[in-house]
N, C-alpha and C positions, 0 to 999 in steps of 0.2 A: 401469495395473492393470486386468485384466479382471475384471468383477464378475459374480457369480452371485447375483442378488437374488430373493427370493421375496416373498410377500405380507406377511411379517413383518419385512421389512427396509425401512426408510424412509431415503431419501437426503436429508441436510440439508446443503446447501452453505452455507458461511460466507464472508461478505465481508471479515471482518477480516483474513484472509490474502488468498487469491485464489481465486475460484470455479473457475478452470480448473486450479488446482494442488493444492488440498486438498479432501478430502471428509470429511464428518461423517456416519457411518452409525449408525442406531439399530436395534437388533435386539431384538424381543420373542420370548422363548423359548416354544416350543410347550408346551401343557399336558401333552403326553405325553412330553416330553424326559427321557431317562434322565440321571442325574448324569454329567458329563464335564468334564474340565479346560477352563477357559475358553479357554486358548490353542489347544487342539485343536479346540474348538467353533468358534472364529473361522476357523481354517484350513479346516474343513469347509464353512463357510458362504460364504466369499469365495474364489473361484477364484484361483489363482496368487499368493496372498499367502504370503510366506516365514515360516517359524517365527521367524526372527531379527527380522523386521519386527514381528511380533505381540508378541514379548517386549520389544522396545524400546518399543513403544507402551505396554505395561503399566508398564515401568520409569520412563518419563517422565510417567506420569499421563495418557496419552492414551487409555486404556481404563478405563472405569468400569462397574460393575454397580450398578444402583439408586442412581446418583449417588455411589458410593463407590469409591475406589481399591482394587483387589484384587491378590492375588498370582497368578502363572501357574497355581498349583495349585488355585485356587478352583474348586469344582465348581458348574456352572450348575444352576439349579433352574427348574422350570416357572414361566412368567410373569416371570422376571427380565428387566429392561430393560438391555440392554448398549449402551453408546455407545463408538464408536471413531473417533478422529480421525487420519487417515492421509494420506500424500502419494500422489497419483496416480503410477503408474509410467508413464514415457514412454520412447519410443524415441530415446535420445540418440545412437545409432550413426549416424543419418542427418544429424546436425548437424555442419557443417563448422567445425573450429576456426579461429579467426581472431585474429591479433595486433592487437587494437584499442587497445593502449596505455592500458589502463584505469587510472584514478586510484585506486590502492589506499591507503586510509586506515589500515587495520589488517589484519593477517593472522597467524594462528597455525595449529596443527595441526587445529583444530576449525572455525574460522569465518573469514570474510573480509568486510570492510566496504569498499564501493566508493562513491566520490563520482561519481555519474552526471552526465554532461554532457547538455545539451539535444540533442534529435534522436536519442538512442540508445533504441531499443525494447528492453525488458527481455527479452522471450521471443519466440521464433520463432512466427509465425502466418501466416495468409493474407496474401500480399503482403510478408511480412517473413521470408524464409527465411535470410537472411544479414545480417551487420552488427549483430546484436543483442548484448545483454549476455551472454546464454547462450553465443553463439558465442565471445565473448571469454573467458569463464570456461572454456570447453572447451579453449582454447589453454593455459590455466594448469594444467589438471587433472592433467597427467602426474605431478606430485609429490603428488597428493592420495590419501588412503585410498579404498578402494572402498566404494561405497554399494550394497548389495544386488547385489554382483558386478559393478558397473559404476562406473567413475570418472566421476562426473557432478556438475554443480553443484546444490546443494540450494536452489533458489529458493522462498521462502515468502511473499514480498510483492513488489509492483511499484510503480513510479512511472510516471506517464503519459510518453509519448514525449518531450514538450517540457518536462516538469518536471525540474528539476535537484535534486541532493542525495544524501543518504545512503541506502544500501540494504545490508542484511546478508544473507549466504547461509551455509548450513551446508556443511561439507566432509566430514562423516561422517553416517551414518544417525542416530546418537544426537543429534548437534548439530542436525540437520535437524528431528527430531521435538521436541527440547527447545525450539527457537526457535518452532516452529509452535504448541506449547502456550501459549507466552507471548503470541503474537498472538491465539490463540483466547480466552485468559483476559483479554485487553486489559490486560496488565501491561507490554507494550512501551511505552516513552515516546517519542513522536514529536512534534516541533514543526516547523511550517512558517513561513516568512516570505513574505508576499504583499504586492504593491502593488495596491490596488484603486481603482476609480473612486469619486469622491465623498468628501465629508467625513463620516466616521462620527463622530457626536456623542458616543456613549457610549464611555467608556474601556474597558469590558469588555462582552462580549455573548455570547449563546448562540443558535445557530440550530438549530432542530429541524424536521425535515420528512422524510417518506418520499421516498426517491429511486427513481425508476422509469425504465426505458428508454423513450426516445421511440419510439412505434410508427411514426412517419413517417420517422425517421432513427435507425437502430440504433446509430449511432456517438455519439449524444447522449443525455443524461439530463435529467430534470426533477424538480421537487418536486411531488408529487401533493397538492394542498391538501386534498382530501377524505380522504386517507390510506387510500384503498381499494387502490391499486396500490403497488408498490415495497416497499422495506424501510426500516425506521426508521433514522434517522441523526441524529447531533448533533455540531455543531462549535462549539467555544469559541474566541473571539478576544479579543485585547488590542491596543489601539492603541499603536504605537511612536512614530509621528510623523505629523503632519498637514501636508499641503501644499496645502490649500484645495480643489483639484479632484481630488486623489487622496489616499489614506491608506495608510501603511505599517502592516501589522498582523502579529501573531504568532498562529498558529492551533494549537490542540491538538485532536486528534480523539478523540472518545469511541467512534466506530465507524470503519470503514475502507472505505466504499463507493466504487465507481468514480466518479472525478471529483468526489468529495464536496465539497471546498472550493470548487471552481469552480462547481458547481451551487448550493450554498448561498449563496455570495456573489452570484451572479446573482439568486437568489430574493429576496434582501433589497434588490436594486437597486444593488448595488456589484460589478459583474463584475470579474474579475481583469484588470489592465492588459494589453492586447495579447493577450487570449485570443480567438483567431479563432472557436472553436467556440461560445462563449457571449456574443459581442457586445462583447468588450472591446477589439477592434481598431479601434474608431472613437471619436470624441469623444462621451463619455457625459455628462460634466459640463464646464461652461465655455463660453465663447463659440465661435463658428465664424468669427471674424474671421481674416484671412489670417495675421497674425503668430502668433497662438495656434495656429492649425492647423498652421503650419509647425513651430512648436516641438514640438507633439505628434508630428508625423511624424518629426522628428529623434530624439525619444525612442524611437519604434517602431524606428528603424534601429539604435539601440543595444541595445534589449531586443527581439530579433527573435521571441521566443516569449512565451507567457504568463509573467508575472512571479511565479512560484511556485517556491519553493526549499525542499526538505526539509532544514532547517537542523540539526536535532539528532535523535539516536536513542540510546536507553538501554535496556539489557536485562541479564539475568543470564547470565553465561557458562556454557555447558553443563557444563563439568567443574570449573572452579575455584569456581563459584557466586559469584564476585565480580560486583558491578554495574559494568558498563562504560558509559561515556557518551562520545559523540563529537559534535563540531560541525564544520561546514564553512562557510567564508566565502561570501558571495554571489558569484556569477559576475561577471566584470569588467563585462559589459554592464549587469547589474542595478545594480551600484555606480555606474557612470557615469550611468545614468538617474536615480538618486536625487540625485546631485550636481546634475544639470540642473534637477530639480524644486526642489531647495533654493535654488538661485540664482534661479530664476524667482519663487518665492514671496517670497524676501527683497526682490526688486525691487518686488513688489507691496506688500509691507509699507511699504517706503520711500515709495512713492507714495500710501500709505494707501487703496488701492483696495478692500482688504478686510482683515479681522482674522482671524487664525488663532490659536486657543487653544494 
């Protein structure tokens, strides 16, 4: 979407969905503004935005005036603060449809839920023009309704390339904005399963820390201890099973920052197992003796990417308003890795080399 922003419009990108996919605009009405319908006002302020898109934003609660939901006929007043949360318009005509044999967990006329495999990039970008989830969805789109005159997938959130698990997309403009609103309001329920290094002693915990992009490596993020840089983020975790040198946990996100779980677990000294970017691809806890080292390397061969899986997702359906919840089992390599760790720690228990609560 081409934007026409003046000094009274402030762009507020939100991470709970995806910075490159969603924008949150705040418009302060001029003191000399004559009364005008809010939908017409928005069309005049933002170039190339359709009337239908504005009306759906109002209908789904994605447009507010002074923090209140209004009707399209509302007449704007001087100094009104208007907030609108909308999807970027992108040129999907240049994206090549590809049959990627996506694992479809659920699909109806409004939404589609995908179980993403490791190595699948969600959205085309620099160096990833083909073979992405969007390319795969474009292959399926021939039977979809049009979104703003185009048949295109409505992506509202992402998973990292090597993170597996559940992802939802909207197939209509209304579904797209309805889902985006739930992400923005943080009412979407998402839980992840992760295998992390070390024995996490507490059964439950919460990690809070501003996440900022690493200035020396734009592909990495870190927690800014002084909370000067980055954006506030919180991750809740619960221990599922302890294996002595690694721990299986379930994570619930309060926010949705890029690499959030991976960065937060690294921050507290428990990087995700086999996470190349954040140091989980080497022995972090345990001995470096040959047999143990070989055992860990064998686990790395089974779990070839970071051991992080988007296990469940829950949301309200755009049209039926029923709450839908989906879960997906851990990938085969993840499951086999857990079995190896369980066998290994049972042997250590038998030899009484250490105790695991």
